[in-house]
C-alpha positions, 0 to 999 in steps of 0.5 A: 600776167597770169596764164590759164588753159581755160578762161571763163568769162562770166559766172552764171549757170553756163560759166559755173557749169563749164568750170565744174566740168573743166575742174573735174577734168584737171584743167584748173580753169579760171573764172572772171565773175563779171559785174553781176556774179552769179548772173540773172538768177541772183535777182530771182527769188523762188526757183522751182524749175531747176532739176534736183530741188523738190522744194523751191530754192532761192536764186542766189542760194543756187548760184552760191552752191554752184560757185562753191562746187566749182571752187571745190574742184579747183577753179580759180575764181576772180571777182573782176571784170574783163574789159578787153580781149584780143582774139588775134593772138595765141594764147588769147589775151584778156585785160581786167578792170584791175589792170591784170592781164590773163592769157588763155589757151581757150576762152568760154564766154558766158556773160549772159544777157540782160532783159530790157526794162522800162526804167521805172523806179517802181519797176525796180522796186518790185523786181522778183515780187511781181515784176518779171521778164520771164513768163516761162520762169515765173508764170506758174506763180500766177495761177488763177490771177490777173497779169499784165504783159508790156510789149508788142513783138513776138516775145510779148505775144508768146509770153502772153499766150504762155501765161494763159496756161496759168492766169485767169486774165492777161492784159497785153499793153502796147504803146502803138496801135498795132503789134509787131509780132508775126501774123500767126502769133497775132491771130492766136492772141486775138482769138484767145478768150483770156487775153485783152489787147490794150493798144496805145498804152505806156506804163506810168507806174507799177503799183504795189503794197508793203504787206504782203510786199508785192505788185497789185496793179499797173498804171497806164497812160493812153498815148492818144488821149492822155487818160490815166487808168489803173488795172488790178493785176498781181504780176507784170511781165516786161517783154520788150526784148533782151540784150546780150552782154557781148559788147567787148567781143564785137569785131572779134567774133561773128555776131548777128544784128542783135549782138548774139554770138553766132555758133556752129549748129549743134555746138557752142563753137564760135567763129574763132577756134578755141572760143566758146559761147554757151548760154544767153550770149548765143541762145535767144530762144530758151534763155533758161538756167538749165539750158545755159548749164547744159551749154556750159557743159558742152563748152567745157567738153569741147574746150578740153578736146581742143586743148588736147590738139595743142 
């Protein structure tokens, strides 16, 4: 059994930023990296919107630099996975996949969220090379190009509208004949000259090329006629929702119906004093590396103040 003043679960931008701030405050935090060390940025190629980099930086490179910075100031970094947590005892108790047990005075949950995918082999093949789940992150790469958005809710419509700032044409494919998005968003979508709504369509395959490697089309099937059609696009954005990685915290913390951890307004404080939830575990709106990092800073500062009261 190991004890730490601050246990950080997850090693994406939120967790590593929290570690940097805590380590510099001489707290000596412990990070348990999780199943995807570095978070979603490790499957991202060019990152152009993270402050401080005049030239694009590779997602894995950015996260490795954050990890080195956290360790440099004294963070203990465990390549392991938290499988259980007890929030009813003080100090809090976490069990790892390796059967290690860690007790902690404070816990920062930064396990992030994952985009929901279609589950196609071709989709997985071209992730980061024309297939994306974040228009805000990657839309800039599709200036004057054709793109496709797959989905029918608010996120899909918002992504399609955002992409019109760059793309020359935006297909919105939805498996049903009507959208699930709010009426106001639908009105904006149908009024936009760049957007073509394609109802009753499901994705059969993402089409691509080997040289240069990347997407060059999408194959769709009409759910009513069975007809197969190919559409020439340079990018495909999957917008069928996100799932926060919070399953092990269910029944321990207050969450909404989608599994996002509830935090007090203007903070990252969870329903249990001493436990904080920065980044995509609580943020369903922005979902950006820079906002996650900022929330990680908030978590570390608030946790440090809480430690002073013990």
